[in-house]
C-alpha positions in Angstrom: 37.0 10.0 -21.4 33.8 10.5 -19.5 33.4 8.5 -16.3 30.5 6.0 -16.4 29.3 7.5 -13.1 29.7 11.1 -14.2 26.5 13.3 -13.7 24.0 13.2 -16.5 22.2 16.4 -17.5 18.7 16.1 -18.8 16.4 18.6 -20.4 12.8 17.9 -19.3 10.1 20.2 -20.7 12.5 23.1 -20.6 13.9 22.3 -17.2 17.4 21.0 -16.5 17.8 18.1 -14.2 21.2 16.7 -13.1 21.3 13.0 -12.3 24.1 12.2 -10.0 25.6 8.7 -9.8 23.4 7.6 -12.7 25.0 4.2 -12.8 24.2 3.4 -9.1 22.5 0.0 -9.0 19.1 0.4 -7.3 17.9 -3.1 -8.3 21.0 -5.3 -8.3 19.2 -8.5 -9.4 17.5 -6.8 -12.3 20.6 -4.8 -13.2 18.7 -1.5 -13.1 20.3 1.8 -12.2 19.2 5.2 -10.9 19.2 6.5 -14.5 16.9 3.7 -15.5 14.5 4.7 -12.8 14.6 8.4 -13.9 14.0 7.4 -17.5 11.1 5.1 -16.5 9.2 7.9 -14.7 9.8 10.2 -17.7 8.4 7.5 -20.0 5.2 6.9 -17.9 4.8 10.5 -16.7 1.3 10.8 -18.2 -0.1 7.8 -16.3 2.0 8.4 -13.1 0.7 12.0 -12.9 -2.8 10.8 -13.3 -2.3 8.8 -10.1 0.0 11.1 -8.1 -0.1 14.4 -9.8 -1.3 17.5 -7.9 -1.2 15.5 -4.7 1.2 15.9 -1.7 3.5 12.9 -1.7 5.6 11.2 1.0 9.0 10.5 -0.3 10.3 7.0 0.3 14.0 7.1 -0.4 16.4 4.2 -1.1 19.7 6.1 -1.5 21.7 2.8 -1.7 19.1 0.8 -3.7 16.6 -1.7 -2.4 19.2 -3.7 -0.6 20.2 -0.8 1.6 18.5 1.3 4.2 15.4 3.3 3.2 13.5 6.0 5.0 10.2 8.0 4.7 10.8 11.7 4.2 7.6 13.7 4.7 9.3 17.1 4.5 10.5 18.2 1.1 14.3 18.9 1.0 15.1 22.6 1.6 17.5 22.6 -1.3 15.2 21.9 -4.2 14.6 23.5 -7.6 12.4 26.5 -7.6 10.0 24.7 -9.9 9.3 21.9 -7.4 6.0 22.7 -5.7 5.1 21.8 -2.1 2.0 21.8 0.1 1.7 22.0 3.8 0.2 18.9 5.3 -1.2 18.8 8.9 -0.9 15.4 10.5 -3.3 13.8 13.1 -0.5 14.5 15.7 -0.9 18.2 15.0 2.5 18.6 13.3 2.9 20.0 9.9 5.3 19.4 6.9 5.8 20.7 3.4 5.4 17.7 1.1 6.3 17.6 -2.6 3.5 18.0 -5.0 4.5 16.6 -8.5 2.7 18.3 -11.3 5.0 17.5 -14.2 7.5 14.9 -15.6 10.5 17.0 -14.4 9.4 16.7 -10.7 8.9 12.9 -11.1 12.4 12.7 -12.5 13.8 14.9 -9.7 12.2 12.6 -7.1 13.7 9.6 -8.8 17.1 11.3 -8.8 16.8 11.4 -5.0 16.3 7.7 -4.8 12.5 7.8 -4.5 11.6 4.5 -6.0 7.9 4.7 -5.0 5.2 7.3 -5.4 3.1 7.6 -2.2 0.5 10.3 -2.7 -2.2 11.4 -0.2 -5.8 10.9 -1.5 -6.3 14.7 -1.7 -5.4 17.4 -4.1 -3.1 20.2 -3.0 -5.9 22.8 -3.5 -8.2 21.1 -1.0 -6.4 19.1 1.7 -9.5 18.3 3.8 -11.7 16.5 1.3 -10.4 13.3 -0.3 -11.2 12.7 -4.0 -10.4 8.9 -3.8 -11.8 5.9 -2.0 -8.9 3.4 -1.8 -9.7 -0.3 -1.5 -6.5 -2.2 -0.6 -6.7 -5.9 -0.8 -4.0 -7.3 1.4 -3.6 -11.1 1.3 -2.5 -13.1 4.3 0.5 -15.4 3.9 -0.2 -18.4 1.7 -3.2 -16.9 -0.1 -3.1 -17.6 -3.8 -3.4 -14.8 -6.5 -6.6 -16.4 -7.7 -8.3 -15.8 -4.4 -7.3 -12.1 -4.5 -8.8 -11.8 -8.0 -12.0 -13.3 -6.7 -12.2 -10.8 -3.8 -11.6 -8.0 -6.3 -14.6 -9.1 -8.3 -16.8 -8.9 -5.2 -15.4 -5.4 -4.6 -16.4 -4.4 -8.1 -19.9 -5.8 -7.6 -20.4 -3.8 -4.3 -19.0 -0.6 -5.8 -21.3 -0.9 -8.8 -24.3 -1.4 -6.6 -23.6 1.8 -4.6 -22.9 3.9 -7.7 -19.1 3.9 -7.6 -16.8 3.1 -10.4 -13.8 1.0 -9.4 -10.4 1.3 -11.3 -8.2 -1.8 -10.5 -4.5 -2.0 -10.5 -1.9 -4.5 -9.2 -0.3 -3.3 -6.0 3.2 -4.2 -7.2 3.5 -6.5 -4.3 1.1 -9.3 -3.5 -2.2 -7.5 -3.5 -4.7 -5.5 -5.6 -5.8 -1.9 -5.3 -9.1 -0.6 -6.5 -9.4 3.2 -6.7 -12.8 5.0 -6.9 -12.8 8.7 -7.7 -15.3 10.5 -5.4 -16.7 14.0 -5.3 -14.8 16.3 -2.9 -17.7 16.6 -0.4 -16.7 14.3 2.5 -14.1 14.4 5.2 -11.4 11.8 5.8 -13.4 10.3 8.7 -16.5 9.9 6.4 -14.5 8.3 3.6 -12.9 5.9 6.0 -16.3 5.0 7.4 -17.5 4.4 3.9 -14.5 2.1 3.3 -15.2 0.2 6.4 -18.8 -0.4 5.3 -17.6 -1.7 1.9 -15.1 -4.0 3.6 -17.8 -5.4 5.9 -20.1 -5.9 2.9 -17.4 -7.7 0.9 -16.7 -10.0 3.9 -20.5 -10.7 4.3 -20.7 -11.8 0.6 -17.5 -13.8 0.6 -16.8 -14.8 4.2 -14.5 -17.7 3.2 -12.4 -15.4 1.0 -12.2 -12.0 2.7 -12.1 -10.3 6.0 -12.5 -6.8 7.5 -10.9 -7.7 10.8 -8.2 -5.3 11.8 -6.2 -7.5 14.1 -4.0 -10.0 12.1 -4.6 -12.8 14.5 -8.3 -12.7 13.6 -7.8 -12.5 9.9 -8.0 -15.1 7.1 -7.9 -14.9 3.4 -7.7 -11.4 2.0 -7.9 -8.3 4.3 -9.9 -5.4 2.9 -7.9 -2.6 4.6 -10.4 0.1 5.3 -7.8 2.1 7.4 -5.9 3.0 4.3 -8.5 5.7 4.0 -7.5 7.3 7.4 -5.9 10.7 7.2 -2.1 10.5 6.7 -2.2 7.0 5.2 -0.8 6.6 1.7 -0.5 3.7 -0.8 1.7 3.3 -3.8 -0.1 4.9 -6.8 -0.5 3.9 -10.4 2.7 3.3 -12.2 4.7 3.5 -9.0 7.8 1.2 -9.0 8.0 -1.1 -5.9 11.2 -2.1 -4.1 11.1 -5.7 -5.4 14.0 -7.5 -6.9 12.4 -7.5 -10.4 11.4 -3.8 -10.1 7.8 -4.6 -10.2 5.2 -1.8 -10.9 1.8 -1.1 -9.5 0.1 -1.4 -12.9 -3.4 -0.1 -13.9 -5.4 -2.8 -15.6 -8.9 -3.3 -17.0 -11.4 -5.5 -15.0 -11.2 -8.2 -17.7 -7.4 -8.1 -17.7 -7.3 -8.3 -13.9 -8.8 -11.8 -14.0 -6.1 -13.0 -16.4 -2.9 -11.1 -15.6 0.2 -12.1 -13.7 1.6 -9.2 -11.5 5.1 -10.3 -12.4 4.5 -9.2 -16.0 4.5 -5.5 -15.0 8.0 -4.2 -14.3 10.1 -1.2 -14.9 11.3 -2.8 -18.1 7.9 -3.7 -19.5 5.4 -1.1 -18.5 6.6 1.8 -20.7 6.2 -0.2 -23.8 2.8 -1.4 -22.6 1.7 2.2 -22.0 2.8 3.2 -25.5 1.0 0.3 -27.0 -2.4 0.3 -25.3 -2.6 3.6 -23.5 -3.5 4.1 -19.8 -6.4 1.8 -18.7 -7.2 4.5 -16.1 -7.4 7.3 -18.6 -11.0 8.1 -17.8 -10.7 8.0 -14.0 -10.8 11.8 -13.5 -14.1 12.0 -15.3 -15.7 9.4 -13.1 -16.0 11.2 -9.7 -19.0 9.6 -7.9 -21.1 10.1 -4.8 -20.5 8.4 -1.5 -24.1 8.8 -0.3 -25.2 5.2 -1.0 -22.1 3.7 0.6 -22.6 5.9 3.7 -26.2 4.8 3.7 -24.9 1.2 3.9 -22.7 2.3 6.8 -25.7 3.8 8.6 -27.6 0.6 8.2 -24.7 -1.5 9.5 -24.4 0.8 12.5 -28.2 0.4 13.2 -27.6 -3.3 13.3 -24.9 -3.0 15.9 -21.8 -2.7 13.7 -20.2 0.5 14.9 -16.6 1.8 14.3 -13.7 -0.6 14.0 -10.1 -0.2 15.4 -7.9 2.6 14.0 -4.1 2.3 13.4 -2.1 2.4 16.6 -0.6 5.9 16.3 -4.0 7.6 15.9 -5.7 9.3 18.7 -8.5 7.3 20.3 -11.7 7.9 18.4 -15.3 8.4 19.8 -17.1 5.1 19.5 -14.0 3.1 18.7 -13.8 -0.4 20.2 -11.0 -1.5 22.4 -7.7 -0.9 20.6 -6.0 -4.1 21.6 -5.5 -7.4 19.8 -7.6 -10.2 21.2 -4.5 -12.1 22.4 -3.8 -9.3 24.9 -7.2 -9.6 26.5 -7.4 -12.0 29.4 -10.6 -13.7 28.2 -9.0 -14.6 24.8 -5.4 -15.5 25.8 -6.2 -19.2 26.1 -8.0 -19.3 22.8 -5.2 -17.5 20.9 -1.8 -18.7 22.1 0.7 -16.4 20.3 4.4 -16.4 20.4 6.7 -13.9 18.7 9.6 -15.6 16.9 11.4 -12.8 15.0 11.8 -9.1 14.2 13.3 -7.8 11.0 14.0 -4.6 9.1 12.7 -6.0 5.9 9.7 -8.1 4.9 11.8 -10.6 3.0 13.9 -11.2 6.1 10.8 -11.6 8.2 9.3 -14.2 5.8 12.6 -16.0 5.8 12.6 -16.1 9.6 9.1 -17.6 9.6 10.2 -20.3 7.1 13.3 -21.1 9.1 11.3 -21.4 12.3 8.8 -23.8 10.6 11.8 -25.9 9.3 13.1 -26.0 12.9 9.7 -27.1 14.2 8.3 -29.5 11.5 5.8 -31.1 13.8 4.4 -27.8 14.8 4.4 -26.5 11.2 2.3 -29.5 10.1 -0.6 -28.1 12.2 -0.4 -24.5 11.1 -2.8 -22.9 8.8 -1.7 -20.1 6.5 -3.3 -17.4 8.7 -1.5 -18.7 11.7 1.8 -17.1 10.6 1.3 -13.4 11.4 3.8 -11.0 9.7 3.0 -7.6 11.1 4.2 -4.4 9.4 5.1 -2.0 12.2 5.3 1.6 11.2 6.9 4.5 13.1 7.0 8.1 11.9 10.0 7.5 9.7 10.6 3.8 9.2 9.1 0.3 8.9 10.0 -2.9 10.5 8.3 -6.4 10.6 7.3 -8.6 13.5 6.7 -12.3 13.1 4.3 -14.2 15.4 2.9 -17.7 15.3 -0.6 -18.6 16.4 -0.5 -22.0 18.1 -4.2 -22.4 18.3 -4.3 -25.4 16.0 -1.3 -27.1 17.4 -1.8 -29.7 20.1 -0.7 -28.5 23.5 2.0 -31.2 23.9 3.8 -29.9 20.7 3.7 -26.2 21.5 7.1 -24.6 22.1 7.1 -22.9 25.4 8.9 -19.8 24.0 10.0 -18.5 20.7 13.5 -19.8 20.7 12.8 -23.3 21.9 
């Protein structure tokens, strides 16, 4: 009798793939296994390759499922099938790594067999690593922001993109936000694409100041953050049809603009998306034929700069850039300390644990919590070269001085 955890051999487009421990639960609450993940990526390969295909990808591996430890693997495993392609990426630090370049369903399945739940491609093709072909608009909501508000900001993004001659292709992020992808001609550098994204973020904030922000430091944000730095070199986002490490195995799902205003992100999961793709096709099917120019958006950037809006902060592990403002949150500057009293209350390896810690702290301090606004709870994603962790801070600016805890544990 065959063991339920015996290796499974698959033939994928003439290539053999061995799935080890096929019954390993990757999503315990949903009851989904490694073999389920492999079969998912085989079922959605056409759409997934439209988002991640021919691009170097960072491998985010969950060998023990979403409840265990995970790690970022930028270097492709040395022991890999001969048909798995790689491309040499040079990072801002000067280091290099050979990253996996999926070009077919077999490679997607092989990545899933290694416990790669997510697809994290760079915004470049393997044949030209210096010129992105995507502008990525990442709408990242602050805690407490409703889905409807994110939808409203996405509509403003669409409006701005249209006015500068760009076609936006929306998708749910698979987490709490929305991604809008715009294919661009491969004529501009990473720095130019990032600067264009910054101009777009500022214009969205100008048009919807109560809904959106382009401010990099979390303690200055409100509403939905338009994350321009996702366009900096070496940054990646989950691509179309990528599964996310959520209990319900949620998927970053391409949608039409009309559908975006009506959908519920929870409807798109590993179980539901393959049937959806078969039934309606890929809403992003035309994206590769819609490469547009950045000239108008860069023109907007030039006008903003002439009005005194220069560069904005870069992520912390990047080298200091010419013209970049002070790379320090306002709370660390002496002139702002009194205005932004911040305390750190927790650190956690997982976002869910960080959010739970914030909730527990508010329950412990109900009088303080009554004065907090949604943006006063700062859950910072801290990223090292190979891992993520979360820091939780509380902004006590709106809390009367007599109620403020003197330290995090008080």
